[in-house]
N, C-alpha and C positions, 0 to 999 in steps of 0.2 A: 504493500498501500505505500511506502515511503517511499517508494521508487516512482509509484505514479502521481502524487504529489508532485516531487520535483519537478517532473515531465511537463508538467501545466504549468505550473514556473516557467520555466524556458522558453513554452511557448507564445505568452502573453507578453516575456519581456527583450523577444527575440531581436528587436530589431534598437536594441540601447546593448548592444554589442563593444565589446570595450578593446583597443586598436593601439598599436605602439607606431614609430617613425622613422625617416634617413633622407638621405638626400643624393643625387647623383651628378653627372657637370653634363646631363641634357636635359633637366629637367627644368630650367630657366623658366620657355616662354609657358610649360602647365603648368610651371607651383602660381607662376601671375593668373593666368586665366582661372586658378582655384579664388586667389587671394581675394580675386575680383566676386565670386560665384560667394564667398563667403559672407564678403561686407552686405549684398544683396539680399539674401539669404536674412541677417542677420539682422537689415533694416524691415527687413519686410512681418518679422515676428511673428507668423504664424504658418500653416498650411493644412491638405486636407489630404487625408495618410490614407497609403494602401499598402500592405506587407504582405507578402508573402516569404515563410517560412517551410524547409524542410532540414530535416538530420534522417541522413537515409531514406529507409526503409520504414521507420523508426513513427515516426510522426509529420503531420506537414499540416501547417494552420491559414491562414487570413486573419489578419488585420483590419480595419478600416474607422475611421473617425474624421477628430481634427486635433488638432496639435502644434501650441502654442511654447514660446519660447525666451518670451519680453523681462519677462520679472520668475525666471525656472521657472522650471517644467510645468506646462498645465496641459491636458487636453482629458480627454474620453476616446478609448477605440472598442468596438466591437470585435472580437476573438470566437471565427470560429475554425473547427477541428474540419479539415479537408480529404485527410485519411494517415494510413501509415500502420502499422502495427498495434503501437497501442492507442489507437483514435478511442474506442470503447470504453477504453477504463477512464483517459481521459476526460471523457466528454462523461462518464458520472461523479467523478468528483470534481472538474471542472461545467461542467452544463457544455449544448450547443444550442445557439450561442452563451456565450459569458461574456464580463465586461470585465475592463481595467482600465481603473481611474488613474492619472498623472498629474501629479500634487510637487509641490519643490522639493518636498523632505526623504519622497519615496513613491511609487505606486503602489496601487492595492490594485489586489483582484479578486474579481468576486465566483464563491463558489460556492457549489448544490447542498443541498440539507442532507447527504451524503455525507459528505464534509465533515461539515459542521455539526453531526453528530458526534462526532469523536473531536470536538473542538468546545465543546462545553456551548457548543449552538452558535458558536461566533463562523459567519458566512464570507468573511473577508481574509486577505494577508497581506500584511504590509511588509515590501518588499523595501529596504534600501535601497538607493543609489552605489554602484561600484561609481567610483570616484575615478578610476580611469575611464569611463565609461564612456563612448559619442554618444551624449543623451540627446544632440541636437544635431540635425544636419550641417551647423555652418561646424560644429565637430567635428564631422565626418572632413569636410573638406581640409580641414585644416589638416589632420591626418592624412589625408592623401597627398596636400601639397609637400606634406615632409617625408614624401617614401624619396630615397633612392632612386632607385626602379622607376617614378611618375613621368609620365609621357604622354603624348597624345594618336590616340589610337585611330580615331579619324570622323566622320559625318557617317550617324545612324539617328532614321525615323525612330519614335517610342511613341506610341499611341497614336499616330498622326501627325506629335510637334518633330522638326530637326534643330538634333539634338549634335552635341559633338561629343565626344568619348574617349575618356580621360582612368587610365589604371596604372595602378603601382602595389607594392605587398609593403608588407606591415608583418615581421615575425613568420609566425605561419600564414598571414590570411593575404589572399586578393584581392583587392579593391574601388572599384568601380566607380566613376559618377558621367551623369550625362549632363548636361549643358545647353538653355536656350540660347537662342539671339538679343535674348537680355539677360543673360549669364546670371538665370535661375536655376534653381536643381531642376530636374523633369526628372529623374531617379539615378538611389546608387544603391550599390552593389557589394555582399563581400561573401568570401569562402573558404570555409577553415576543412580540411578533410570535410565529411557528410556535411556538413553542415552549411546552408545558403541561407544566405537572407536576400533579399530584391524589395526598397520600400521605395513605394513610386510616392511625388509633391505635383502637387496642385492647388489652385484657387487662395492663394498665397493672398496674407491680411484674413482671412477669414475669424471669426471669431469664436476660440478656442478656451472649455471652461470644464470645469471640472468640481464636481460637489466631496466635500469630504464623506468616505462615510463614517457610520456614530463607535465612536470607542468600547462600545460594551457587543459591538457585533464585527469585533476589527484584534486578528491575532497577529502579533510576530511573527514571521516569515524561521526568524531563530528558534520560538517555542513548534513550529511544525516540523522541524528538523531533530530538534531532540524529544519529539514526540513517538518518533517513532511510524 
């Protein structure tokens, strides 16, 4: 049961994966474009999110909603399990669809009554952010811009939008972003082993909010893990 709980948390938090950084001699032009994009995205402050996650054949999910980053991370996403060997057990614990609320201090995942029965009736898991994570699209652009091998791949069309595609690596992760003519981030992706995430952004500047779950209905991730 504990393994299933942690898989649920990995699914709903997949778009907040951490990365490292470095440089190479051919990266100046690409890094400059990514710096411009970072400024544009930071100024926009929020966007509509459509993220997909896959861990080999184990679990896949899709998260949609809005996310803001002007005053810390804030927003609400709906998470749907789309397949994998652990799909049934994940749906049992996390529901399908389920909801994740992002607030400046942590993100909160809504679980089912089955989960709550083992947690004194509490449905929400509070998951503190990893301080090394790329919590916003601006963070992701900064990480890729610092990669030793960052480079422009070429032109590509993403959901009908003409973009410029950039790629690089950070540690064991392959990082990619697609920027439109305004230097706004249209899509980003990363892969590490069998774990892959793709996040698409649209409607920059959209309102993004999240209501804090009631304290009496919330359990910390550390307490869930300790409970086994």
